[in-house]
N, C-alpha and C positions, 0 to 999 in steps of 0.2 A: 504494500500500500504506500503510495507516494507520500513523502513527508514524515513517515514514521521514524526513520532512522535519526534525523536531527533531533526529534523530540525525545528519543530514548535517553540521550545523554549518559551513556553507559559508564563512563569514567567516574561520574559523580554519584553513582548509585551506592546506597548502603545495602548490599545484598546479604540476605540471610544465608547461614551455612547450609541449610537444607536445599535452597535453590542452587547455590554454587556447586554443590556436590552432584546435582542432578544433571549429569552430562552424558551419560551413556545412552546410546540409541536403543529403542525397543527393537526386538528381533525382527518384526515385520518391516520396520524402517530400514534396518541394515540390509535385509534381503532385497528390498525394493531398490536401494541405491546400488547394490552390487549387480543386480540383474539388469537394470535399465539405465544406469547413469555412468558407471565406472568406465565402460568401454570408450566413452568420448571425453570423460572428465576424471581421469585417473592418473596414475604415475606415468604411463606411457604416452598418453595423449591428453592435452588440455584445450579442448575447443573453446574459443571465446575467452581464453586465459582463465578458465574456471576449473578448479580441481576439488572433487568432492570425496576423495578417499579418506580425508581427514575430518569429515563432517561429524559434528557432535550435537548433543541436545543443549549445549551451553548457549543461552541467549544473552549472556553478559560479556561475551567476547565479541567485539564489534565486527571483526572479519567473518566469524562464524555466523553471526546474526545476518550479515549481508547475504551470505550464501543461502540461509534458510528463507529469507524474504524473496530472493530471486527465484529459488526453486518453486515457491508457492505461486509466484506470478506466471511462471512457465506452465505449470500444471493447470492453473485456472484458465489460461489461454488455449490449452491443448497443443502448445508448441513443442512440448517435450514429453516423452522421448520423440525424436523425429520419426516421421512415418517412412522408414526405409526398410527394404526387404530384409536386410541383414540385422535389423534391430527388432527384437520381439517386443510387442506392445503389451503393457499391463492391462488387466481387466478393469472394468468400470469400478468394481468393488475395491480393487487394490488402489486405484487412483483416488477414490473417495476417502479411504482410510488415510492415505498419505496427506491429502489436503487437510483433513480434519486434524491430524497430528501437528502439521506445520502451523496451522492457524492457532491451535492451542498453545504451542510454544511461544509464538509471537505475542499472543495475548498475555501470557505470563510476564513477558518482558515489559509490556505496556503497563500492566497492573502493579508491577513492583516498583515503578518509579513514583516520584511525587505526583499527586493528583493533577491530571491535565484538565484545565478549565480555561475559559475565555479570559484573557487578561483584561485589565481596565482598558476599554477600547474607545479611542477618540473617534468622533464623528468624521467621516471622510468629507471631502468638499461637497459632494452632491447631497449627502445627508445633512450637512450643516446648512446649506442654502435652503433645502426643502423644509427643514425645521424652523428656520427663521420665517419662511413664507407662511407656514401654518400657525406659528406662534403669534406673529404680528399681523397676519392678514395682508401682507405686502405682496404685490404682484412682482414676479421675477421673470416674466416672459422676456422682457428687454432690459431688465435691471440686474446686472451681475457685478457686484463689487468685489468678487473673489477671483476675477480673471487672472490676477498675478500670483495666486497662491501656488506654492510648490506642488508639483504633481505627487499624488499619493502613491506610495510603493505598491506593487502588485505581487500577490502570491497565488500561484496557479491561475493567473489571469484576473483575480479579484482584488479590488482595492479597498476591502473592508476588513482585512485581517488585522486583529488587534495588535499582534506582536510587531507588525511592520509599520504601524501608524505612529510614527514619532512626531514630536512637536519641537520645532526650532524656535529660537528667540525671535527671529524675523516673523514667523507665522503668528506667534503670540501677540506681537505688536500689531499685526494686521487684524487680528481678531478684535482688538479694541477699536481700531479705526472703522472696521466694517460694521461693528455693532452700532457705532455712532451714525453711520450712513443709513442703515436700515431703520433705526429709530427716528431719524430725521424724516423718513418717508411715512412712518406710522403715526407719530405724535403730532397732532395739530388740533387746536380748538377753533372750529369754524362755525360761525353763527349762520352764515348764508351759503346755501348750496350754489356752486358755480352754474351760471346760466348755460343751457345747451343751445348751440347755434348751428345753422346749416350754411356752409359756404360752398359756392359753386365756381368752378374754374373751367375755362375753355381754352382754345388754341392760343389766343393772344397772351394768356397767363403762363403758358407752358414754355415759352421761349421758342427757339428754332429759327430757321431762316425762311424767307419766301422762295418759291420755286425759281424765280428769275435772278436771284441774288448771285453776283459773279465774284464777290471778293472772298467767298468761303467755299467749302467743298460740299455742295448741296447733296441731299439724299443719303450721303454717307453716315449721317446721324439722324437728324429730324428736320422735317420741313413743315412750316406753318402755311396751310393753304388758305390764306386771306381771312383768317379768323374762324374758318368753318371747322377745321379739324387739324390734328397734327399727325403726320405720317412718320413712323420710325422705320428707318431703312435697314438696320442691322442690329444684332444683339448677341449676347452670350449668356450662358447660365449664371455666371458671376459677373454682372454688368458693372463696368468701371465708370460709366457716365451716368448722368441723371437728367431728368426732364424739368426739375425745379417746378413742380406742378402747383405749388401753393404760393399765394402772394406774401404770406408771412414766413417764407422758407428760411429767412435769416434768423428767425427766433423760434420757429416751430409751433406746435400746438400750445395753447396757453396754460393748460392744467393737465395733471395726471387724470386719466379716466378712460372709459370705453368710448370708442369712436366708430361710427358706421361709415365705411368708405365705399362709394359706388362709382365704378368706372364704366363709362359707356364707350365701347370699343368694338372693332370688327377686324377680321382678317381680309386682306386685299390681295387679289391675284395669286392665291396659292394654287388654285386649280386651273387657272387660265391666264397664261402670259406668253408673250411671243419669243421667249428665250428657251434654251435647252435647260432642263432641270440639272443636268450635269455641270452647268456653269456655277451652281451654287452648292456650298457645303451645308446642305440641310436636307432633312427627310421630308419630302413632300407628301408622303402617305400619312404623316402625323398631323393633327391639327396644329395650327400656329398657337403658341402658348404665351400668355402674358403673365409675367411675374409681378406681384405686388410686394414691394420692399419697404422696410422702415429704416430710416437713418436715425439713430437714437439722439444725435445732436448735430447741429448745423455744420460743424467742421467735416463730418462724414459725408457731406454732399459734394465735396470737392472731387475733381477728377482723380482717379487712382486711390481714393481714400475709402476703399470698399470694405476693409476689415471692420467688424463690429456691426455691420448692417444685418438686418433680420429679414429673411424671406418668409412672409406670412401666408402667401397663397400663390398658386399657379393655376391659371384658368385656361381651359381649351376654348379658343375663340371660334365663334360662328363665322362662316365664310360669307362676306359681302352683305351681312345683315347687322346693323348697329344693335348691340345688345348690352343690357346692364349687368355688370358683374359686381357682386357685393361681398364684403367681409366686415365682420365686427371684431375689432382688436383693441387690446389695452395699449395705450400709448403713454409714455412718460412725457412730462412737460419738456418741450423743446424738440420732440420728435417730429420728423417730416416723412410722409409717405411719397413714394414715386413708383412708376411702372417701367418695365423694360420688356424686351422681346427675348424670352429665355431660351428659345430653340431656333433663333433666327439665322439669317445670313451671317456667316462668321465674322466678317470685318468689312471696313470700307474699301479695303484692297480688292475684295471680290467685285464690288460694284464698279470700281475703276476698270477692272478687266472686262466686265460686261459692256461698259461704255466704249472701250476701245474696240471691242468685237462687233457690236451692233450699232453704235452711234458715233462713228468717227467724225461726223460733221459738227458735233456740239463744241461749244466754247469750253476751254479748260480754265480752271482757276489760275493756273500759272501763266496761261496766255494773256489773261486779262491783266495780271500784275506786271507782265513784261512788255506791254504793248508800246511803251514809249521808246522808240529808237531801236527796237529789236526785231530783226527780220523773222525770228522763230515764231513770233506771235501770229496766230491765225484764227479764222472763224470768229472774229470778234463781234460780228453782227448776228451770229447764229444763236440758237436757243441753248440754254444750259441743260445738263443731264437731268436736273430736277424737273424741267418742263416736259421732257419726253420719256422719261423712265417709266416702264410699265411692269417692273418686277414685283415680287412679293413684298408686302409691307404690313406693319401693324398700324392700324388707324385708331387714334384716340379722339373721341368727340368731346368728352367732358369728364370731370372728376368732381364728385361731391363728397364733403366730409361733414358729418353731424356729430356733435358732442361738446363737452364731455357728458356722459351719462354714468349712472351708478346703480348698483343693485339695491342699495339702501343708503340712507343718510342719517347720521354721520357715516362715513365710509367704514367698511369692515375693519380696516386697520385700526381705526380709532376705537371702535367698539371692543376689539379684542383686548385692549389694554384698560380702557376707562368705562366699559359698559355703556350705559345710556347717558353718562355725564357729558354735557356739551359746553360746560364752562368750568374754569378752575375752582370756582367756589363750591362746586358740587363734588369735588374729588376728595375721597378719604384716603390719605396716604398709606396708612397701615393696611387697610383692606385691599387697596390696589396692588401693593407690593406682595401681600400674602397670596392673593389669587394668581398673580403673575408668576411667582416663584413655584407654586404648585404645578403649573403647566410647564414652565421652563425647565424645572428640575425633574419633572415627570414622576412626581410622587407627592403625597401630602407634606406640608410644612407647618411648623408651629410659629407662634409669634416670636419665640426666642430665636428660631432659625433665621428670621429676617430682620431682627431688631437692629443689627448693625447697619443694614441697608437703610432702614427707616431713619436711624439717627443721622446717617450721612446726608440724606435728603433734607432733613430739618436744618442741619448745619449750613447746607448750601442756601436754603431759604433765608436763614439769618444773615448770611453774608451779602444778601441783596439780589440773588438770582430769582428769576420768576419760577413759579411752581412747575411750569412746563419744562424749563431748563434743568431744574433740580431733579425732577423725576427722570428725565432723560439720562442724567449722570448715574442715578441709582440703578436704573434698569440696565444701562450699559455694563455696570459692575456685575450684575447677575449674568449677563450674556458672555462675560469673560471668565466666569467661574468654572472650575473643573466639573462641577455638578451639571453644568449645561453642556460643556464641550465634550464630556466623556459619558459613555453609557456605563453607569455604576451597576454592576451585576453582583455585588457583594463579595463575601469571602467564603470560599469553599470549606475552610476550616470550621466555620460556624454552621453552615447549612449547605447541602449539596443542591437542593431544589431551589430554583428561582422563586422569589415571592411573587405575588400576583401583579404588582406594579412592574417588576423587572420583566416578567413574562409578557406583559402588555407592550413594553418597549421593544423587546426582542421581536415580537410578532409584527409590530408596526414598522420597524426598520427593515425587517425581512421583506414585507410585501409592499411597503410604501416608500422606503428610504426616508422616513420622516417620523415625527413624534406621534404618540397615540392621539386619537380624537376623543371627544367627550364620552362617547359610548364605551370605548375601551377603558377609560378612566373609571366609569361607573361600575363596570363589570369587575375591574380590579378591586375597587373599594368593597364590593360585595363578595370578593374572593371566589368568583365563579369561573374564572378562565381555566382553572385546572380541570374542569369537567369536559370530557371529550365531546359531548354533543354541543355544548356551548362553543367550544373552540372551533369545531367544524363549521358551525353556523357563522362564526365571526370570519373565518377564512373565506367562506363564500361571499359574505357581505363585502369584505375588503377587496376581493378580486373583482367585484362589480364596480367598485369606485374608480373614477378616472385616475386617482393617484397610483393605482396598480400599474400604470404605464411605466413607473420607475422600476418595478420588479421585472417586467418584460424586457425593458431596455438594458438595465444594468446586469441582470443575470445572463442574458444571452451575450452581451458584450464581453463578460468575463469568461464564461464557459467556452464560447466559440472563438474567443480572441478577436471579436469584431471591434474591440476598442483599439486595435492596431490598424484597422482599415483606413487607408489614406496616409499612413505613416511612411510608406514607400510608394510614392506616386508612380503610376505607369508612364512609360515613355509617351510623350505627347504626339509624336509623329506616327509611331506604330499603333497606338491605341487612342486615336483622336476621339472616338465615340465615347470613351470613358468621361470626357469633359463635355463635349457638345451635347450629349444626350443625358447628362446628369446621372450617370450610371452608379456612382458611389451612393448617392441618396437612394436610388431604386434598389440596389443590392441590400442595403440595411433594411429597407422597408419590407422587402420580400421575406427575409428571415424573421423579422419581428412579427409580421402578420401571421406567419406560419406558426410560430410559437403561441401567439395570442389566440389563434383559432383553436389549437389543441387545448389550451388552458380553459377557454370559455366553454367548450363543448365536451370537456373531459375525453378528448380524443386519445387514441393509443400512442404511447411514446415510441412505439416501433415505427411510426410514420417518420420519425427523424432519420431512420435508416433507409427506408424506401416507401414510396407512395405513388399514387397516380394523379396527383394534383399539386399545384403550388399557387402563389399569388403574384400576379404580374400586372404591369401597366404596359403601354405601347412600346416604350423605349426598351424595357427589359425583355419583352417578348421578342422583339426584333433581334436583340442581342443573342437570344436563344434560338433564333431561326424559326419562330412560330408565327404564323400568319393569322390575320383576322382580328388582331387585338390592337386597338389604337387608343390614344388619349392618355391623359395624365393620371386618371383614377386607377387604383389597383382593384383587382377583382380576383375571386377564386377561379382558377382555370383547370379543367380536367386535361391532363396531358395525353397526347397521342402516344401509342406504344413505342414509337421510335424516338421519343423526345429525350430520353436519358437524363431527365432533370428531377426525377423523384427523390425525395429525401435531401438531407443536408449536403451530401457529397455532390449534388447537382446544383447547389446554390452558388451563384457567382461570388457572393460575399465570402464564403469559406474558401473557394478556389483562389480568390484574390489575396486574402490575408496569408495564404500559404505559398505565395509567390513573392518575388521582390520587385515587381513592376517592369522587369526587363526579360527575365527568363523564369522557367519553372525548375523545381528541384524535387524529385521523388523522395529524397530524404526528409525535407521539411514537411511535405504532405503526409508521408508515412508516420513520422513522429507525431504529427497532429492527430492522426487517427488513434495511435496507441495511447496518447495522453487523454484525449477528450471523448473518445467513443469507447475504448476498451479499458481505460484507467490503468494502464501498465506502461508508463514511460520507460524508455530504454536508459541504460546507464550513460553517463557522459562519455564522449569519445576519449580514447587514450591521449595524453598530452603530447606524445612523441610521434603522432600520425599527422602528416601534412594534409591540409585541406585540399579539396579538388580545385584545380585550375580549370575553369570552364573553357570549352573549345568554342571560341567566338566565330570560327570559320565554318562551323557546321559540318566538319569532316567526320566527326564521330558523334554518336548519339550519347545521351546522358547515361543510358544503360551500359554502353561500352566504358564510359569514364568511371562509373561506379564499380565496375569489375575490379579496378585497381584496389579499392578498399576491401572488397570481398576476398581478395587474394591475401590480405593481411590477416594472419590468424587471430590477432587481438580484436579485429573488427568484424570478423566473418559472422559470428552468431548474431550480433545486433543487426547487422545489415541484412541478414537472412530474414529477420522479422520486419525490418523497416522498409526495405527497398520494394518488395512485391506490392505492398499497400500503396506506395507512391507511384509505381509504374502504372497501376490501373487508372490513375488520374491524369496521366500524361496526355490524354485526349483533350485536355482543357488548357488553354493558353494562360498567360499571367493575369488576365482579367476574366477568366472563366468562359471564354468563347470556345466553342467546339472546333476541333481540328483533327484531321486524319494524317496530316504531314507537318513536320517542323518547317519553319520558314527557312528559306535558303538565304544564307548570308552573302553568297557570291553574286546573286542576280542584281544587276544595276537597277532594273525597274521594280524590284521588289515583288514581282508577280510569280516568279518561278517557285516550284515546290522543292522543299528539302527532303530529308529522309522520312520514310513512313514511320508513324508512331506505332510502337509495339507496347501494348498495355498488358501483356500477359505476365503472370506471376505464379509462384508456388511458395506456399508458406511452409515453415518447418514441420507443421502438422501433416503435410502432404496434400492439402487442399489446393486445387489449381483453378485459375480463372483466366479469361482472355481480355477482360476489360472491367470497367467499374461496375457493370451490371452483375458480373459474376462475383465481384468483391462484395457487393451489397448482399448477395445471398449468403456469403460466408459470414458476414456480420449478423444477418438475421439468424443464422444457426447459433450465434453466440449472444442471442438477445438477453439471456439472463446476466451475462457479464456486463452488457450495456446498461441494463436496468440497475445493477449494483453501482456502476460508475455514475450514472445520472443522480441516483439517490445520494451518493457521497458528495457530488458537486453541490447539490442543493443544500445539504447540511453544512458544508464548508461555508457557503454564502450566507446561510441563515444564522449560523452561530458566530461567524467571524473568527473561526479558528480551524486549523488543520485537523483532520481525523487521524486517529491512531488505531492500533489493533484492539485497544480496549473498546472502541466503538464498533468493531466488526460485527458483533452479534446483532446489534440493533440495526445496522445498515442491511445486513443479510436478511433479517426478519422483515423489514419494510419491503425490500425488493421482492422477496418471495410472496408476500401478501398482495403486492401490486400485480405481480404476474398472474396470480390465481384469480384476481378480480377483473382482469381485462386490460391491464397496463395503462389505465387512465392517468393522464398528466395531472388533472385536478385532484384526483384521489391521492396521487403521490405527494402533492404539495400539502394536502390536509394531513396525510400520514407523517410528513416531516414535522409539521407544527405540533403534532400530538405525540411525538416520540420522546423517549427519555433523554436522548442526546440534546434535543432542542430545549427541553424544559429544565435541564440542569446546567450548572455553571461549567 
């Protein structure tokens, strides 16, 4: 089990004499090792640099413990003994007894060490922001004061492991500053509700140039057709220009609040234009798409200042029919909305080429500027390209913005702290602080617990500060307290079981990445969360809540390593569609919707291994070679038999995070399967083995190159497990596109085919397959191992600690029960929350 060895800390154990003396192997174990293991791992031969003729039952010798653990992994996977004619295979009963004995010995090792419990665990960045959001009622959609926080360390892909969540002096200072910023948003005494207004903007407000204007480059960005409408001539998924659609764009919206934004727009000349579609780098089968973007502050409206902008909606535009497109969004004071063409003509250079090819007679901007005394100037009396161009464009007629509006008044943020009080005269300092502390520290507080905060606020008042300012300082102190920043799960020396409030917090941070709500607090107060029926009901309720999106996103990000998607960006020339078709977004969305669907419908977790459906929008469907699916919206799609996209191994997200943006590696993909599907990661490579130098000329296949490692005895056993798994996925390129041939590096035009992909493989167990479809069947045959692995991953995420062999029995019990009940994902999550491992420290 991954992570158990570091936790055992054998050198520091105070081992009893009875345990230390228990080193002799039982007779059936000795016979098993002699019969099935020594031939390859004995005195004469040591495959994989492993020698088992000295194996003992001593789990307090680290090297011996390593051998016991590796032997258990191999037997669980069915990889050992290898399925060779010359090696007799053990019976199922012999294998079962051996696995049972090995598990027992490793459990002894785990039980004999100091109790393993979750350490005092700091909230990670996402949990911290979500907790402030729910505690203060502050909107965080476009307000993130933690953007410069240090990245939280990851263990097994997850960033909520208590032992890895350290706290630096810098971050502690930032906590104080961020608390002040959040409280500034939340605390205000406002007698009058801001008035909601509707403002309407048309072409003259948007900027742009007139069609006949000669001193700039018309059509290459935006053209104002005499105040009637604005045509946008090109665009990109991450647009670096703006339309400046609001008259108050220099200062943005006047107040925080909800705003309804209505854009009247249409697609022009997508289906009917006089040019060749091949002249444009765009997909004419897809609707033209208009992105609605929010710049959180005026400086982010400048050219090239695109970082920090928030894409809030992408609309499929109707062709040649002006249509209203609406979104209701929360805007921070100073924010400004604008629109762009998110899947448009790639650049103004494209339009220049169209002009050269189809309209050589038009006046050029440079001709106009060079007309005085220069013979090169020509066509000065002709029309501009803006007057004659008939290519595809996004046409915007108007933009209306209405707001601010609020769900209630005073705002939720005010009520979360002060209740119904709308003036400082109505605020009870002690009562306000006591109630805030109960929620911030996630358990009941007494007056003595908060007395020093109350005294501090009173001293600030006596020094001349307003009540609002004094309270803000007191509350900031609470938000910088370890009681807020850390999940206090008590001391295992005092009690093994979590108390009801600690269980409420563990449950809420598991499923919401945030603090408990009032219903959980009430159940904790009544001490009812320990009841299985109540707990199951709460899990169902919490998973229906929109806040469960945090579980879907953060668990899949950690388990599948999707939190690394985009860290190694694909080559822009070889994989241009990754950028122009917004594939990174689509990849994430497919996998998250897939997980969400199984969770909502209690679908079988075996669908992660293989299925006949997935979730696609038009761009991702085309990436997969599937026809008849267009538009921005995702939908569930039944896959044709030849689609090869069923299950996680067909998801472009997984295939992209297991590549480096330039080339694929069977080793990386094979290790990913062993770690995340089978839960048996290989040992690190020997330090004295040189890494492969990739053949950039394409003269050899990756299979040929990896043979060098398989010929090294110390590497052979691990690569025998890893490489076949990765070979099966070689039919997919670095962004998950299907291929039957490698690209040829020698072809100048890039169109010639390289060597044919060979996806065949044979596992040490003797199982053979020719591609990933056969591999999926092998994984389905090991569905119990996958169920165990997913159970372990969920417990790791839910408890914030690594699992040890002491937890093996609980994990195996959950996995067995889930298998017997139909493998439901929702059932599995409920079982996790109701397990002893989850309920204990």
